[in-house]
C-alpha positions as CSV (number, residue, x, y, z in Angstrom):
1,M,-18.8,4.9,2.5
2,R,-19.3,8.5,3.0
3,W,-16.6,10.5,1.4
4,R,-18.0,12.6,-0.9
5,D,-18.0,16.1,1.2
6,G,-15.3,15.6,2.8
7,R,-12.0,17.4,2.3
8,E,-10.0,17.0,-0.7
9,S,-6.3,16.3,0.4
10,D,-3.6,19.2,-1.9
11,N,-1.0,16.2,-1.8
12,V,-2.0,14.6,-4.9
13,E,0.3,14.4,-7.7
14,D,-1.2,13.4,-11.0
15,R,1.5,11.8,-13.3
16,R,-1.0,9.7,-15.9
17,G,-0.2,9.5,-19.1
18,T,3.5,8.2,-18.2
19,S,5.0,6.1,-20.7
20,I,8.2,4.5,-21.2
21,P,9.5,3.3,-24.9
22,R,9.2,0.2,-25.7
23,G,12.2,-2.6,-24.4
24,A,13.3,-0.4,-20.8
25,K,14.0,-2.1,-18.4
26,I,11.9,-1.0,-15.5
27,G,14.1,-1.2,-11.6
28,G,17.6,-1.7,-14.2
29,L,15.2,-5.3,-14.8
30,G,14.1,-7.1,-18.2
31,G,12.8,-10.8,-18.8
32,L,12.8,-12.9,-16.3
33,G,13.4,-10.3,-14.2
34,L,10.7,-8.3,-14.5
35,V,8.5,-11.6,-15.0
36,A,9.4,-12.0,-11.1
37,V,8.8,-8.1,-10.3
38,V,5.1,-8.9,-11.9
39,L,4.6,-12.1,-9.7
40,I,5.2,-10.2,-6.5
41,G,3.5,-7.3,-7.3
42,M,0.0,-9.6,-7.6
43,F,1.1,-9.9,-3.6
44,F,-0.2,-6.4,-3.1
45,G,1.0,-3.8,-1.4
46,I,4.2,-4.1,-1.8
47,D,7.1,-2.0,-0.7
48,P,8.6,-1.8,-3.3
49,G,12.1,-0.3,-1.3
50,T,12.9,-4.1,-0.5
51,L,11.2,-5.1,-4.0
52,L,13.9,-3.1,-5.8
53,Q,16.7,-2.9,-3.1
54,G,20.3,-4.2,-4.1
55,I,19.3,-3.8,-8.0
56,S,21.6,-1.5,-10.1
57,G,21.6,-0.2,-13.6
58,T,18.4,1.4,-14.3
59,Q,18.6,2.5,-17.2
60,D,17.8,6.2,-18.9
61,T,14.3,5.7,-19.8
62,S,13.2,9.1,-21.6
63,V,10.1,9.1,-19.5
64,T,7.6,11.7,-21.1
65,T,4.8,12.7,-18.9
66,Q,1.9,13.7,-20.0
67,Q,-0.3,15.6,-17.2
68,N,-4.2,14.7,-18.0
69,G,-6.0,17.8,-17.9
70,G,-9.3,18.9,-17.8
71,Q,-11.7,16.0,-16.9
72,G,-9.1,13.4,-16.6
73,V,-7.7,15.4,-13.4
74,K,-11.1,16.5,-12.0
75,D,-12.6,12.7,-11.9
76,E,-14.4,11.1,-9.7
77,M,-12.2,8.5,-8.5
78,R,-9.5,10.8,-8.3
79,K,-11.3,13.3,-5.9
80,F,-12.2,9.5,-3.8
81,V,-8.3,9.5,-3.7
82,A,-7.9,12.8,-2.8
83,V,-10.7,12.7,0.0
84,V,-9.4,9.4,1.7
85,L,-6.4,10.9,1.8
86,A,-7.1,14.0,3.1
87,D,-8.8,11.6,6.3
88,T,-5.4,9.5,6.5
89,E,-3.8,13.1,7.0
90,D,-5.6,14.7,9.9
91,V,-6.0,10.9,11.4
92,W,-2.0,10.7,11.8
93,S,-1.0,14.1,12.4
94,E,-3.6,14.5,15.6
95,T,-1.7,11.3,16.0
96,F,2.0,12.8,16.1
97,G,0.6,15.8,17.5
98,K,-0.4,14.1,20.9
99,M,3.2,12.3,20.7
100,G,5.5,15.8,20.3
101,R,5.7,15.2,16.9
102,T,4.8,16.9,12.8
103,Y,3.6,14.5,10.5
104,E,4.6,14.7,7.5
105,K,2.5,14.3,4.9
106,P,3.5,11.7,2.1
107,K,2.6,12.8,-1.4
108,L,0.2,10.2,-3.7
109,V,1.8,10.0,-7.2
110,L,-1.3,9.1,-9.5
111,F,-0.2,7.0,-12.5
112,S,-0.9,4.9,-15.6
113,Q,1.1,2.0,-16.8
114,T,4.6,2.9,-15.3
115,V,5.8,5.4,-12.6
116,E,9.4,6.4,-12.1
117,S,10.0,7.1,-8.4
118,A,13.0,7.0,-6.0
119,C,13.4,2.9,-5.3
120,G,12.8,3.2,-9.3
121,M,10.9,2.3,-12.2
122,A,8.1,0.4,-11.6
123,G,5.0,-1.2,-13.7
124,S,1.3,-1.2,-12.9
125,A,1.6,-4.7,-12.3
126,T,3.3,-4.2,-8.8
127,G,0.6,-3.0,-7.7
128,P,-0.1,-0.2,-5.3
129,F,3.4,0.6,-3.6
130,Y,4.8,3.3,-0.8
131,C,8.7,3.6,-1.3
132,P,10.7,5.2,1.7
133,A,13.4,7.3,-0.4
134,D,10.8,9.6,-1.8
135,H,7.9,9.3,1.0
136,K,5.6,8.6,-1.7
137,V,2.6,6.1,-2.3
138,Y,2.2,5.2,-6.0
139,L,-1.1,4.7,-7.7
140,D,-2.4,3.0,-10.6
141,L,-6.5,3.2,-10.6
142,S,-6.2,0.6,-12.3
143,F,-6.3,-1.4,-9.9
144,F,-9.3,-1.0,-7.8
145,E,-10.7,-2.9,-11.2
146,D,-7.9,-5.7,-10.7
147,M,-9.2,-5.7,-6.9
148,R,-12.9,-6.2,-7.8
149,T,-12.2,-8.9,-10.8
150,R,-8.9,-10.6,-9.9
151,F,-9.3,-10.4,-6.5
152,G,-13.1,-10.3,-4.9
153,A,-12.7,-7.3,-3.5
154,S,-15.1,-4.7,-4.5
155,G,-16.7,-1.4,-2.9
156,D,-15.1,1.9,-2.4
157,F,-14.6,1.0,1.3
158,A,-12.1,-1.8,0.2
159,Q,-10.4,0.9,-2.1
160,A,-10.0,3.0,0.9
161,Y,-8.4,0.2,3.0
162,V,-5.7,-0.3,0.3
163,I,-4.5,3.5,0.4
164,A,-5.0,3.7,3.8
165,H,-2.7,0.4,4.3
166,E,0.1,2.1,2.1
167,V,-0.1,5.5,4.5
168,G,0.4,2.9,7.1
169,H,4.1,2.2,5.4
170,H,4.8,6.0,5.8
171,V,3.8,5.6,9.6
172,Q,6.2,2.9,9.7
173,T,8.9,5.0,7.9
174,L,8.6,7.8,9.7
175,L,8.1,6.5,13.4
176,G,11.5,4.7,12.3
177,I,10.1,0.8,12.2
178,A,11.1,0.4,8.7
179,D,14.7,1.2,9.1
180,K,15.3,-1.1,11.6
181,V,13.4,-4.0,10.0
182,R,15.6,-3.5,7.1
183,A,18.7,-3.5,8.8
184,L,17.2,-6.9,11.1
185,Q,16.7,-8.1,7.4
186,S,19.5,-7.8,5.7
187,R,21.6,-10.2,7.8
188,A,18.7,-12.4,8.2
189,S,18.2,-16.0,7.0
190,S,15.7,-16.1,4.0
191,M,12.9,-17.4,6.2
192,E,13.4,-14.8,9.0
193,R,13.5,-12.0,6.3
194,N,9.4,-13.2,4.8
195,K,8.7,-13.3,9.0
196,L,10.1,-9.8,9.3
197,S,7.7,-8.5,6.1
198,V,5.3,-10.3,7.6
199,M,4.7,-8.2,10.7
200,M,5.3,-5.4,8.7
201,E,2.7,-5.2,6.3
202,L,-0.1,-7.3,9.3
203,Q,1.1,-3.7,10.8
204,A,0.0,-1.8,7.9
205,D,-2.7,-3.4,8.0
206,C,-3.1,-3.1,11.5
207,L,-3.0,0.7,10.9
208,A,-5.1,0.8,8.4
209,G,-8.2,0.0,10.5
210,V,-6.9,2.1,12.9
211,W,-7.6,5.3,10.4
212,A,-11.3,3.3,9.7
213,N,-12.1,3.9,13.5
214,R,-10.7,7.2,13.7
215,A,-11.9,8.8,10.7
216,D,-15.4,7.2,11.4
217,E,-15.1,8.4,14.7
218,S,-14.9,12.1,13.7
219,R,-16.5,12.1,10.5
220,Q,-18.7,8.8,10.4
221,I,-17.4,7.3,7.3
222,L,-18.7,3.7,7.7
223,E,-21.6,3.1,6.3
224,S,-23.7,-0.5,6.2
225,G,-21.7,-3.1,4.9
226,D,-18.6,-1.3,4.8
227,I,-16.4,-3.3,7.4
228,E,-17.3,-6.5,5.9
229,E,-15.9,-4.6,2.2
230,G,-12.9,-3.5,4.4
231,L,-12.1,-7.1,5.9
232,N,-13.2,-9.4,2.9
233,A,-10.5,-7.0,0.9
234,A,-7.3,-8.1,3.8
235,S,-9.0,-11.7,3.3
236,A,-8.7,-11.8,-0.8
237,I,-5.0,-10.6,-0.9
238,G,-3.3,-13.3,1.7
239,D,-0.3,-15.2,0.9
240,D,-2.0,-18.2,1.6
241,R,-5.0,-17.9,-1.0
242,I,-3.1,-16.7,-3.6
243,Q,-0.2,-19.2,-3.7
244,K,-3.3,-21.3,-3.6
245,R,-4.4,-19.5,-6.2
246,T,-1.6,-18.8,-8.8
247,Q,0.5,-22.5,-7.7
248,G,-1.7,-24.7,-6.4
249,R,-0.1,-25.0,-2.5
250,V,0.6,-23.2,0.1
251,V,4.1,-22.6,1.1
252,P,3.8,-20.7,4.4
253,D,7.8,-20.0,4.7
254,G,7.0,-18.7,1.6
255,F,4.7,-15.8,3.1
256,T,5.9,-12.1,2.8
257,H,2.2,-10.3,4.4
258,G,0.5,-12.9,5.6
259,S,-2.2,-15.0,5.6
260,S,-6.4,-14.4,5.1
261,E,-6.6,-14.7,9.1
262,Q,-3.6,-13.2,10.2
263,R,-4.2,-9.3,8.0
264,V,-8.7,-9.7,8.3
265,R,-7.4,-10.6,12.3
266,W,-4.7,-6.9,12.5
267,F,-7.3,-5.3,10.0
268,R,-10.0,-5.7,13.2
269,T,-7.8,-5.2,16.0
270,G,-6.6,-1.8,14.6
271,L,-10.2,-1.2,13.2
272,E,-11.3,-2.1,17.2
273,H,-9.0,-0.3,19.1
274,G,-8.4,2.8,17.5
275,N,-4.9,3.7,18.8
276,H,-1.4,2.3,16.8
277,Q,0.3,1.0,20.4
278,A,-2.6,-1.7,19.3
279,C,0.0,-2.6,16.2
280,D,2.7,-4.0,17.5
281,T,3.3,-7.2,15.3
282,F,7.1,-7.4,16.0
283,N,6.1,-7.8,20.1
284,A,2.9,-9.7,20.0
285,G,2.1,-13.6,21.6
286,R,0.9,-14.5,17.7
287,I,1.5,-13.2,14.6
């Protein structure tokens, strides 16, 4: 992926070095509750607004933040994240402009181990996430190593796909889609809630594909093998593959993000069409 000469976004907030005292609860959870959060986090890209919704009793954890200075702030991965975020800003600013709207650029928070968001406390095991309450994307850079070792999804474009997917959730929030889905989920059965979640996640995959299409059109970011990297990443974190790996069997009714085939297909849809209107997973004849 060609990114080194790209513009860097000013909207990266570096909180690496944040820690909480031993025994403090994350999002008001401890013990088995925290284990559940970690397992859900393995599903990748989860929106903690849904995950933590309704959880109360968040502890005063007296978070201590140590801003990384010097090389820590200026390292190559931080620059990579800033360039990808800038690309998403350019693509979605143009798209919203054509709709007669102004795109509100999200902040991307880099953290290590734990972080406090408007959706509650979260740990790195939760994976990258978007918090609709503060319009911020949260990312522990160690997740990229997890992608390579745990999911077999390596490469810079695979990493860019992760960021673009989370920004896709921000686009859904700005367009009012996220609020409508949460309203429907509040009065739906467990199976229907999961189905709506799958539609949300597949749409975010598609929006990530739209970003890649438009960014490549304007700045020729794609190199040989990049598309394969993105498709492999989408496939690696399908619910069916993760369920098979973690529990030995596949339970489609328990899907929250979509199967490998679905995630690849919708990412490819966005990549091929380059238009967010092609990402209407909620009214598609086939998800």
